[in-house]
C-alpha positions in Angstrom: -17.4 6.5 -10.3 -13.8 5.6 -9.7 -13.5 3.9 -6.5 -9.7 4.1 -4.8 -9.0 2.0 -1.9 -5.8 3.3 -0.3 -4.4 1.5 2.8 -2.6 3.9 5.2 1.0 4.4 6.2 3.1 2.4 7.9 1.8 2.0 11.7 3.7 1.2 15.0 2.1 -2.3 15.0 3.1 -2.9 11.4 6.9 -2.9 12.6 5.9 -5.5 15.1 5.1 -7.8 12.5 8.9 -8.2 12.2 9.2 -9.4 15.7 8.7 -13.1 16.6 6.3 -12.3 19.8 5.0 -9.2 18.5 5.1 -7.7 22.0 4.5 -3.8 22.4 1.1 -3.9 20.5 -1.4 -1.1 20.8 -5.4 -1.0 20.1 -5.2 2.2 18.0 -1.5 2.9 16.7 0.2 5.9 15.4 2.2 6.3 12.2 5.9 5.5 12.0 8.1 8.6 10.9 8.1 6.3 7.4 4.4 6.2 7.6 4.0 9.6 7.5 6.6 10.3 5.1 4.7 7.6 3.0 1.2 9.7 3.2 3.4 12.7 2.5 4.1 11.3 -1.0 0.8 9.8 -1.2 -1.1 13.4 -0.6 0.9 14.9 -3.0 0.7 12.2 -5.7 -3.0 12.3 -5.5 -3.1 16.0 -6.0 -0.6 16.0 -9.3 -2.2 16.3 -12.6 -0.4 13.5 -14.0 -0.9 11.3 -11.0 -3.2 8.8 -12.6 -2.2 8.1 -16.1 -4.4 4.9 -16.6 -7.2 6.3 -18.5 -7.7 5.0 -21.9 -5.8 5.2 -24.0 -3.9 3.5 -21.1 -1.0 5.9 -22.3 0.2 9.7 -20.6 -0.9 12.3 -22.6 0.8 15.4 -21.3 -1.4 17.5 -23.0 -4.5 16.2 -21.3 -5.0 16.6 -17.4 -4.5 12.9 -15.7 -5.4 14.0 -12.1 -7.1 11.8 -10.1 -9.8 14.2 -9.7 -11.0 13.3 -6.2 -14.5 14.6 -5.2 -14.8 12.6 -1.8 -12.6 11.4 0.8 -13.5 8.9 3.5 -11.3 7.4 6.3 -11.8 5.1 9.5 -12.1 6.4 12.7 -8.4 4.5 13.5 -5.7 7.0 14.0 -3.5 5.7 11.1 -6.2 5.9 8.9 -7.2 9.4 9.7 -3.6 10.9 9.7 -2.9 9.1 6.5 -6.0 10.5 4.8 -5.2 14.2 5.9 -2.5 14.2 3.9 -4.6 13.6 0.8 -7.3 16.0 1.8 -5.2 19.0 2.5 -3.3 18.6 -0.5 -6.4 18.0 -2.6 -8.2 21.0 -0.6 -11.2 18.4 0.2 -13.1 17.9 3.5 -12.4 14.5 5.2 -15.4 12.2 6.0 -14.9 9.7 9.0 -17.1 6.5 8.4 -18.0 4.4 11.4 -17.6 1.1 9.6 -14.5 0.9 7.7 -12.3 0.3 10.4 -9.7 -2.6 10.4 -10.7 -6.3 10.5 -10.9 -7.5 14.5 -11.5 -3.9 15.6 -10.2 -2.0 18.7 -8.8 -4.3 20.6 -6.0 -5.5 23.3 -4.4 -8.7 23.4 -3.3 -10.9 26.7 -0.2 -12.8 27.0 -2.6 -15.9 26.6 -3.7 -14.7 23.2 -7.0 -13.8 24.5 -8.5 -10.7 22.7 -11.0 -8.3 23.8 -12.6 -5.1 22.4 -11.7 -1.7 23.8 -13.9 1.4 23.3 -11.8 3.8 21.5 -12.1 7.4 21.8 -14.9 9.5 21.9 -16.6 12.7 19.9 -14.4 15.4 22.1 -11.3 13.5 21.4 -11.6 13.6 17.7 -12.9 17.0 17.7 -9.9 18.3 19.6 -7.3 16.2 17.9 -8.9 16.4 14.4 -10.7 19.7 14.3 -11.3 19.4 10.4 -12.5 15.6 10.3 -16.0 15.3 9.8 -17.6 12.6 12.3 -20.5 10.5 12.3 -23.6 11.9 13.7 -23.8 8.8 15.9 -20.3 9.3 17.3 -21.1 10.3 21.1 -19.3 10.9 24.6 -18.7 7.0 24.7 -16.1 5.2 22.5 -16.7 5.2 18.9 -15.8 1.3 19.0 -18.4 0.4 21.6 -18.9 -3.1 20.4 -18.0 -6.7 20.5 -14.7 -8.3 19.6 -15.2 -8.4 16.1 -15.3 -12.6 14.7 -14.8 -13.6 10.8 -18.4 -13.8 10.4 -18.8 -10.5 11.8 -16.1 -8.8 9.6 -17.3 -10.7 6.3 -20.9 -9.2 7.2 -19.6 -5.7 7.8 -17.5 -5.6 4.5 -20.6 -6.6 2.6 -22.6 -4.0 4.1 -19.9 -1.3 3.4 -19.8 -2.2 -0.3 -23.2 -2.3 -0.8 -23.7 1.1 0.8 -20.9 2.7 -1.2 -22.1 1.2 -4.5 -26.0 2.3 -3.6 -24.4 5.6 -2.8 -21.5 6.7 -5.7 -21.7 3.5 -8.4 -24.1 5.5 -10.5 -22.3 9.0 -10.5 -19.5 10.5 -12.0 -17.8 10.7 -8.1 -14.1 10.0 -7.6 -14.3 8.6 -4.2 -11.0 7.6 -2.2 -11.5 5.2 1.0 -8.5 5.5 3.1 -8.9 2.2 4.8 -6.8 -0.9 6.3 -5.1 -3.9 4.4 -7.9 -6.4 5.9 -10.8 -4.3 4.5 -9.0 -3.6 1.1 -8.5 -7.3 0.3 -12.2 -8.3 1.1 -13.8 -5.1 -0.6 -12.2 -6.1 -3.8 -13.1 -10.2 -3.1 -16.8 -8.4 -2.7 -16.7 -6.3 -5.8 -14.9 -9.1 -8.0 -16.6 -12.1 -6.6 -13.5 -13.5 -5.7 -13.8 -16.5 -3.0 -11.9 -16.2 0.3 -10.7 -19.3 1.6 -11.0 -18.8 5.3 -8.3 -21.4 6.4 -5.9 -19.3 4.3 -6.5 -16.1 6.0 -6.0 -17.7 9.5 -2.4 -17.4 8.5 -0.7 -14.1 9.0 -0.2 -11.8 5.9 -2.1 -14.5 3.5 -4.6 -12.9 1.4 -6.0 -12.6 -1.9 -4.7 -9.4 -2.9 -1.5 -7.8 -1.8 -1.7 -4.7 -0.4 1.7 -2.3 0.7 1.3 0.7 3.1 -0.2 3.7 1.0 -1.0 1.4 -2.0 -3.7 2.4 -4.4 -6.1 0.1 -5.8 -8.5 1.6 -8.6 -12.0 0.3 -9.3 -14.5 1.7 -12.2 -18.0 1.4 -12.2 -19.4 2.0 -15.7 -22.8 0.5 -17.0 -23.0 -1.6 -14.7 -19.6 -3.4 -14.8 -16.9 -3.4 -12.4 -13.4 -3.0 -13.7 -10.1 -3.5 -11.7 -8.0 -1.1 -13.5 -5.1 -1.8 -11.1 -4.3 -2.7 -7.3 -1.4 -2.3 -4.9 0.2 0.7 -6.8 3.5 2.3 -5.6 4.6 4.4 -7.9 4.4 7.4 -5.7 6.9 6.3 -3.0 10.4 5.9 -3.5 11.5 2.0 -3.1 13.3 2.5 0.3 10.0 3.8 1.7 8.0 0.6 0.5 6.8 -1.4 3.7 4.2 -3.8 5.1 
């Protein structure tokens, strides 16, 4: 398997990180205009015949096909992930599959003025069917909100990340599948930690934007699974967007 971990495009909440008080945060933000432009470039890039030149012998041979060759595209049920992944699915002519467990760290929540965080249910099946009619939804998604669960703690996030990693490895690792997961920065980081055995120092992660692996909006990380080995071919790849569109 080739596994591509892709962060979503810039969201409205991402812009708030530039404001000291981060006021105006919403539980499930839309993409910004720049986020849509990033995602459009991303989709075109993922469908390009010379999009992914990082194949042995590590040089671009123009006589060979260097497209990503995606066979599967997964996204979370968060709006910014779906909107980003749609650009890839449409450009590559593939179905887009929503997965209920690949959402952002801490889940869907509202934050009070005193910093208290409380989960919210999120949209239900009818909402997704109406707004995203081509999105393949989890069978478990019903008429209640998809995130109908408690606010996610650090321990819960780490347990979920491990569960997701084991599920995808079990499903795809011994195949020739090329799998794209359009997900969220914290989850990209922790999945790389899980797959590479990199320790996560929790006290470092309590600081905003501190992580083991840098992850810009729409960045691509590739991990190959060959004969039981896991090779990180590249991380945080951004060649598909012009410098003025790079963002966190």
